[in-house]
Structure formats: C-alpha cells, structure tokens
C-alpha positions as CSV (number, residue, x, y, z in Angstrom):
1,M,102.5,83.5,86.2
2,E,100.4,86.7,85.8
3,S,97.3,85.0,87.0
4,D,99.2,83.6,90.0
5,F,100.4,87.1,90.9
6,L,96.8,88.5,90.7
7,I,95.7,85.7,93.0
8,A,98.5,86.7,95.4
9,I,97.3,90.3,95.3
10,G,93.7,89.3,96.0
11,S,95.0,87.1,98.8
12,A,97.0,89.9,100.3
13,L,94.0,92.2,100.2
14,W,91.9,89.6,102.0
15,L,94.6,88.9,104.6
16,G,94.8,92.7,105.3
17,I,91.0,92.9,105.8
18,L,91.2,89.8,108.1
19,T,94.0,91.3,110.1
20,S,92.2,94.6,110.6
21,I,89.0,92.9,111.9
22,S,90.6,90.3,114.1
23,P,89.8,91.1,117.8
24,C,93.0,92.9,119.0
25,P,93.6,95.2,115.9
26,L,89.8,95.8,115.6
27,A,89.5,97.1,119.2
28,T,92.7,99.2,118.7
29,N,91.5,100.7,115.5
30,I,88.1,101.7,116.8
31,A,89.6,103.1,120.0
32,A,92.2,105.1,118.0
33,V,89.8,106.5,115.5
34,S,87.2,107.3,118.2
35,Y,90.0,109.0,120.3
36,I,91.2,111.1,117.4
37,G,87.6,111.9,116.4
38,K,86.9,113.4,119.9
39,N,89.4,116.1,119.3
40,I,88.2,117.0,115.8
41,K,85.2,119.0,114.8
42,G,83.5,118.3,111.6
43,A,82.6,115.1,109.7
44,N,85.0,115.7,106.9
45,K,88.0,116.2,109.3
46,T,87.1,113.0,111.2
47,I,87.1,111.0,107.9
48,W,90.4,112.6,106.8
49,S,91.8,111.7,110.2
50,G,90.8,108.1,109.6
51,V,92.5,108.3,106.1
52,F,95.7,109.5,107.6
53,Y,95.5,106.9,110.5
54,S,95.1,104.2,107.8
55,L,98.0,105.7,105.8
56,G,100.2,105.3,108.9
57,R,99.2,101.6,109.1
58,V,100.0,101.1,105.4
59,L,103.4,102.7,105.7
60,A,104.3,100.6,108.8
61,Y,103.4,97.3,107.0
62,V,105.2,98.2,103.8
63,I,108.3,99.5,105.5
64,L,108.6,96.5,107.8
65,A,108.1,94.1,104.8
66,A,110.6,95.9,102.8
67,L,113.2,95.7,105.6
68,I,112.6,92.0,106.0
69,L,112.7,91.2,102.3
70,W,115.6,93.4,101.5
71,S,117.5,91.7,104.3
72,F,116.8,88.3,102.8
73,F,117.5,89.3,99.2
74,S,120.7,91.2,100.1
75,I,122.3,88.0,101.4
76,P,123.1,85.8,98.4
77,E,123.1,82.6,100.4
78,L,119.7,83.3,101.9
79,G,118.3,84.2,98.5
80,R,119.5,81.0,96.9
81,F,118.2,79.0,99.8
82,F,114.7,80.4,99.6
83,Q,114.6,80.2,95.8
84,K,115.5,76.5,96.1
85,Y,113.4,75.5,99.1
86,M,110.5,78.1,99.3
87,N,107.9,75.7,97.8
88,L,109.0,73.1,100.4
89,I,108.7,75.5,103.3
90,I,105.5,77.3,102.3
91,G,103.3,74.2,102.4
92,P,104.0,73.2,106.0
93,G,104.0,76.9,106.9
94,L,100.5,77.4,105.6
95,I,99.2,74.3,107.4
96,L,100.7,75.6,110.7
97,V,99.1,79.1,110.2
98,G,95.8,77.4,109.3
99,L,95.8,75.2,112.4
100,F,96.6,78.3,114.5
101,L,93.7,80.2,113.0
102,L,91.4,77.3,113.8
103,N,92.7,77.4,117.5
104,V,94.1,73.9,117.3
105,F,97.0,75.4,119.2
106,K,97.6,78.8,120.7
107,V,100.5,81.2,121.0
108,N,100.3,83.8,123.8
109,F,102.4,86.8,122.9
110,S,102.2,90.3,121.6
111,L,104.7,92.6,120.0
112,S,103.7,95.9,121.4
113,G,105.2,99.3,121.7
114,N,103.1,100.7,124.5
115,L,102.4,104.4,124.4
116,S,101.7,106.3,127.5
117,D,98.3,108.0,127.7
118,K,100.1,111.4,127.6
119,M,101.9,110.5,124.4
120,Q,98.7,109.2,122.8
121,G,97.0,112.4,123.8
122,K,99.8,114.5,122.2
123,L,99.6,112.5,118.9
124,A,95.8,112.6,118.9
125,N,96.0,116.4,119.2
126,S,98.6,116.7,116.5
127,G,96.2,116.7,113.6
128,Y,96.8,114.6,110.6
129,F,100.5,114.0,111.4
130,G,99.5,112.7,114.8
131,A,96.9,110.4,113.3
132,T,99.5,109.0,110.8
133,A,101.9,108.4,113.6
134,L,99.3,106.6,115.7
135,G,98.4,104.4,112.8
136,F,102.1,103.6,112.2
137,I,102.8,102.7,115.8
138,F,99.6,100.7,116.4
139,A,100.2,98.7,113.2
140,L,103.4,97.4,114.7
141,T,101.5,96.2,117.8
142,F,101.1,92.6,116.7
143,C,98.8,90.2,118.4
144,P,99.0,86.4,117.7
145,V,96.5,86.4,114.9
146,S,97.9,89.5,113.1
147,A,101.4,88.2,113.5
148,G,100.5,84.8,112.1
149,L,98.9,86.4,109.1
150,Y,101.6,88.9,108.5
151,F,104.8,86.9,109.2
152,G,103.4,83.5,108.4
153,S,101.5,84.3,105.2
154,L,102.2,87.7,103.7
155,I,106.0,87.7,104.1
156,P,106.5,84.2,102.5
157,M,104.0,85.1,99.7
158,S,105.9,88.4,99.0
159,M,109.2,86.5,99.1
160,S,108.0,83.9,96.6
161,F,106.9,86.6,94.1
162,N,109.9,88.9,94.8
163,S,107.4,91.6,95.6
164,I,108.9,94.0,98.1
165,F,106.3,96.8,97.7
166,I,103.2,95.7,95.7
167,I,101.9,92.8,97.8
168,P,102.7,94.4,101.1
169,T,101.0,97.7,99.9
170,V,97.9,95.8,98.9
171,Y,97.9,94.1,102.3
172,G,98.2,97.5,104.0
173,L,95.3,98.8,102.0
174,G,93.3,95.8,103.1
175,T,93.9,96.7,106.7
176,A,92.8,100.3,106.0
177,L,89.4,99.5,104.5
178,P,87.6,98.5,107.8
179,V,89.2,101.5,109.5
180,L,87.9,103.9,106.9
181,I,84.4,102.4,107.2
182,F,84.5,103.0,111.0
183,A,85.8,106.5,110.5
184,V,82.9,107.4,108.2
185,M,80.4,105.8,110.7
186,L,82.0,107.8,113.5
187,A,81.8,111.0,111.5
188,F,78.0,110.7,110.9
189,S,76.7,108.5,113.7
190,A,78.8,107.4,116.6
191,N,75.9,105.4,117.9
192,K,76.3,102.9,115.1
193,I,79.9,102.0,116.1
194,A,78.8,99.5,118.9
195,K,76.4,97.7,116.6
196,A,78.9,97.6,113.8
197,F,81.5,96.2,116.2
198,D,79.2,93.3,117.2
199,N,78.5,92.6,113.5
200,V,82.2,92.6,112.5
201,N,83.0,90.3,115.5
202,K,80.5,87.8,114.2
203,F,81.8,88.1,110.7
204,Q,85.5,87.7,111.7
205,N,84.7,84.5,113.7
206,W,83.7,82.5,110.6
207,A,85.9,84.4,108.2
208,I,89.0,83.4,110.2
209,K,87.8,79.8,110.4
210,I,87.2,79.7,106.6
211,T,90.6,81.2,106.0
212,G,92.2,78.7,108.3
213,W,90.7,75.8,106.3
214,V,91.7,77.3,103.0
215,F,95.3,77.7,104.3
216,I,95.3,74.0,105.3
217,A,94.0,72.9,101.9
218,V,96.5,75.0,100.0
219,G,99.3,73.9,102.3
220,L,98.4,70.2,101.8
221,Y,98.4,70.9,98.0
222,F,101.9,72.3,98.2
223,V,103.1,69.4,100.4
224,W,101.7,66.9,97.9
225,R,103.1,68.7,94.8
226,H,106.5,69.7,96.0
227,I,107.4,67.1,98.8
228,I,105.4,63.9,98.4
229,S,104.8,63.7,94.6
230,P,108.5,64.0,93.7
231,M,109.3,61.1,96.1
232,L,106.9,58.7,94.4
C-alpha cells in the first residue's frame, strides 16, 4: 500500500508538470510571469514573484480538490458508493482520458474567469500578494487538457487514496516547477523565454502522447482485473 501511495505521489507530480506545460496553461503562465516581471526591478524580486504566483496556483488546486473530496466524503452514501465501485470506474475513466490526450476525440470548452486588463494590471502592481492572486485565479482557468488531467485523473486518484491534501499538493507543486524555471529565465535573460517556449512545446507534444498511452494501458489493466476477470 505504501509503494502504491508513492507511485500515486509520483504520478501526481508528473500530472502537475504536464498540466503546466500543456499549451493553454503554458501560454498563460509565461504571459503572467512576464507581465508581473515588467513591473518589478531586480532579478531576485522577479524570481520571488514567480514563487508567489506558483504558490497561488498550488493553493487553488489544493482548495478546489479539498472542496470536491470533502463534499464526496461528507455524504455517507457517496462515500460507500465510491469505496465499492471506484476500481470499476477508474479503469474506463483512465481509458477515456488517455484517448482524449491522444486526440481521438476532442472537447471544446474552457472554465475561465476572465479578468479585465485593468484588474490584471492592478494585481500585477500589487506586489507578491497580487502575484499570488493572479496565480490562484489563472489556475482555475481550465482548458480541456488541464481539466481532463485534473478532474479525470488527479481527483479520482486522490479519492481512491483518501488523500485530501497530500496528492493535490504534490500536483500543485508539479504545476509550479515549470513556472519557477521560466521566472528564473526571465530574471536573468528574457531573450531565452521564446526559445524555451519552443522547446517546451516540442516536449509536451510527445509527453502528452506517452502519458495518454500509459493511461490507456493502466485503464485496460484495471478493466481486466476488476471487471472482466471476476466475470470469468
């Protein structure tokens, strides 16, 4: 069980990194860090702004996961249902998420809380608190890929391990790592951002595909073990 939990933590970290470098969040993160950096003088302050922006993202993911999981666990009927049927649900769920990551089918939507340019400017000029607030708000701007990874993979995984804080926190830290790297690059050489953006785009293309195939493989294993095998 302990080894399974460690695997879940590693998976949450990878899902967080993958979320952060998927096209929509990646562009948002770079734009936000660059925007904040324009209003701050000094490399150290730019880096710290990236840290607080990342902290805002971590808080958003953890709080949202906690609210969802607490809602499920606080209703006895739901808790018993998922304890009984989670292994039956997670297999087909992983297969669907994997197929989605491989672009077998597409879902066009976004969960966005659009900020006006004026409000973004106010937050960007509000120091570390503003950077944290921007990170928190932008984290809740879900694109199809990030929503699929968060709601389709992280939440079920957290639910299966009854992990309200640890797994979502590790996921949040995973989303923070690429942001911090870009903040450091912006602090010392803004010219490297464009090149890094291209490299990350190339990396995320095959990383998402590999993750999609892994999800399908694990999903098929769960389907075989918990659905097909008991019927034989």
